[in-house]
C-alpha positions in Angstrom: 129.1 -90.3 122.8 127.1 -88.1 120.5 129.8 -86.0 119.7 132.0 -88.8 118.9 128.8 -90.0 116.2 128.8 -86.5 114.3 132.5 -86.6 114.2 132.5 -90.0 112.5 129.4 -88.6 110.2 131.4 -85.5 109.3 134.7 -87.6 108.5 132.4 -90.2 106.8 130.8 -87.4 104.5 134.4 -85.9 103.6 136.0 -89.1 103.0 133.0 -89.7 100.2 133.3 -86.4 98.9 136.7 -86.6 97.9 136.3 -89.9 96.6 133.6 -88.6 94.3 135.9 -85.5 93.5 138.3 -88.2 92.1 135.8 -89.7 90.1 135.1 -86.7 88.1 135.7 -86.9 84.4 139.2 -85.5 83.2 139.3 -82.4 81.0 139.8 -83.8 77.0 143.5 -83.3 76.4 143.0 -84.6 72.7 144.5 -87.7 73.5 142.6 -91.1 74.0 143.5 -94.6 74.6 142.0 -96.1 71.1 144.2 -96.2 68.1 142.7 -93.3 66.5 144.2 -90.4 65.7 142.1 -87.5 66.0 143.8 -85.0 64.2 141.3 -83.2 62.5 140.2 -79.6 63.8 137.0 -79.2 64.8 135.6 -75.5 64.8 132.1 -73.9 65.6 130.5 -71.8 63.5 128.5 -68.9 65.1 126.4 -68.5 62.1 122.5 -67.4 61.5 120.8 -70.6 60.7 118.7 -71.9 64.0 120.4 -70.0 66.6 122.7 -72.8 67.2 126.3 -73.4 66.6 126.8 -75.2 63.9 130.4 -77.4 63.7 133.2 -77.3 61.2 135.6 -80.3 60.6 138.9 -79.8 58.6 138.7 -81.3 55.4 141.8 -83.5 56.2 141.7 -85.5 59.7 140.7 -88.3 61.6 137.9 -87.9 64.0 136.0 -90.2 66.7 132.2 -89.9 66.3 130.4 -88.1 68.9 134.0 -87.5 70.6 135.8 -85.2 68.6 132.5 -85.3 65.5 129.4 -84.4 66.9 127.1 -86.6 65.4 125.2 -85.3 62.5 124.8 -84.2 58.8 128.1 -82.8 57.3 128.5 -81.7 53.5 131.6 -80.4 51.8 131.8 -76.6 52.1 131.1 -74.7 48.9 131.4 -77.6 46.2 129.0 -78.9 44.3 130.7 -82.5 43.6 132.8 -84.4 45.5 136.7 -83.1 44.2 139.5 -85.0 42.8 141.8 -86.3 45.4 139.4 -85.7 48.2 138.5 -89.0 50.1 136.8 -89.9 53.0 135.3 -93.1 55.0 133.3 -93.9 57.9 134.6 -97.0 59.8 132.8 -99.0 62.8 134.9 -100.0 66.1 136.9 -102.7 64.2 137.9 -100.8 61.6 135.4 -101.9 58.6 134.6 -99.3 56.3 131.1 -98.7 56.2 130.9 -96.0 54.0 133.4 -94.4 51.7 133.7 -91.9 48.6 129.9 -90.9 48.0 129.6 -87.4 47.3 129.3 -84.2 49.0 127.3 -85.1 52.1 127.9 -87.6 54.9 125.5 -88.6 58.0 127.5 -89.2 60.9 125.2 -91.3 63.2 127.1 -94.2 64.9 128.8 -93.4 67.8 131.2 -96.3 67.8 132.5 -95.2 64.5 135.5 -93.2 63.1 135.2 -90.6 60.2 138.5 -90.0 58.2 139.2 -87.2 55.5 141.9 -86.6 53.2 142.3 -83.8 50.8 138.8 -82.1 50.8 137.5 -78.6 51.8 135.9 -78.1 55.0 132.9 -80.2 56.3 130.3 -77.9 57.3 127.5 -79.6 59.5 123.8 -78.7 58.7 120.5 -79.0 60.4 
């Protein structure tokens, strides 16, 4: 009887392990079920400031905040004012524009938001 109990316990543990393994998050393949199109490129910059990796977002792209655009402050690279033809907007989860075209700096703080940029130089995260 003790052997049957041990076998049952081992089988239950194995089944639990297989079930939990199936619940692990899948690797991000770049697609999502939301209606946004995260077509922007995100890269890291191994710059010497602060010892951490800073993020660069392409000047043209759509980003899901907290997924393809990490929360933080960003500024347009190598410009003093917003260039002609450069547009950007932060939208809430309902698609309502919260901020748009307000200069060379943007603070992305709401994880249920989207950042859209078009025709701009790259955006560089700052500390």
